[in-house]
Each structure stands twice: as C-alpha cells, then as structure tokens.
C-alpha positions in Angstrom: 173.1 45.0 1.9 171.5 48.3 2.9 168.2 49.6 1.5 169.5 53.1 1.7 172.1 54.0 -1.0 175.4 54.9 0.8 178.8 55.9 -0.4 181.4 53.4 0.8 184.8 54.5 2.0 186.6 53.5 -1.2 184.0 55.3 -3.4 184.0 58.6 -1.6 185.1 61.7 -3.5 184.7 65.4 -3.0 182.8 66.7 0.0 181.9 63.2 1.4 185.5 62.1 1.2 186.4 65.2 3.2 183.8 64.5 5.9 185.0 60.8 6.1 188.6 61.9 6.4 187.7 64.5 9.1 185.9 61.8 11.0 188.8 59.3 10.7 191.3 61.9 11.9 189.1 62.8 14.9 188.3 59.3 15.9 191.4 57.4 14.9 189.2 54.7 13.3 189.8 53.8 9.6 186.3 52.6 8.5 183.3 54.9 8.8 180.4 53.1 10.4 177.3 52.3 8.3 175.1 54.4 10.7 177.0 57.5 9.5 177.1 56.4 5.9 173.3 56.5 5.8 173.8 60.3 5.5 176.6 60.0 2.9 174.5 61.5 0.1 174.2 64.7 2.1 177.7 65.6 3.4 176.5 68.9 4.8 173.9 67.1 6.9 176.3 64.3 7.9 178.6 67.0 9.4 175.6 68.2 11.5 174.8 64.6 12.5 178.4 64.0 13.6 178.5 67.2 15.6 175.1 66.5 17.3 176.2 62.9 18.1 179.5 64.1 19.5 177.7 66.6 21.7 175.0 64.2 22.9 177.2 61.2 23.5 180.6 62.6 24.4 180.1 65.9 26.2 180.6 66.0 30.0 177.6 65.1 32.0 176.4 62.7 34.7 178.1 59.7 33.0 181.6 59.6 31.6 182.3 58.6 28.0 183.3 55.0 29.0 179.9 54.4 30.7 178.0 56.0 27.7 179.9 53.7 25.3 179.1 50.7 27.5 175.4 51.5 27.5 175.4 52.1 23.8 177.2 48.8 23.2 174.8 46.9 25.4 171.7 48.4 23.8 173.1 47.7 20.3 173.6 44.0 21.3 170.1 43.8 22.7 168.8 45.1 19.4 171.1 42.8 17.4 172.5 45.9 15.8 176.1 46.1 14.6 176.4 49.7 15.7 
C-alpha cells in the first residue's frame, strides 16, 4: 500500500483516464506503473513528467534505449524497487 494517494487504472476518470490511455497507447503496456500514478492527482503535471522522462530516458544519445533500460532495471533491482 502506498502512502501517497493514487488513482488506480480502474478508478481513473476524466483527465487522468485520458493521460493513462495516452500512455498505454504510446507504450503498448496495459497497466500504468505506480511511479507514474504518484502524480495521478495532477494529470497536467503527470503529462509533463511523462514528457520529461521520455526525453531523458529515450532520446538519442551515447547509449541506446536498450542499454538505458538495462541500467534502469539493474539500479532498480539494487534498490529493491519494483520500478
């Protein structure tokens, strides 16, 4: 259970439902990760967080996306984090 109130996928309506659906279509994933749901009470801000994350993590650079994902997965495992 989180200490931050979040809006779960099945509870989402209005603007947050739109943001969740945009994210699902773009990523091909069905369940929005908890790390994004932390911002679910502010759909306007969540859109900015997603855009920033996409830019930082997935824009072209020294490392390709696969390596960035591998590093993120490894660091999350080290931190015992599900994300």
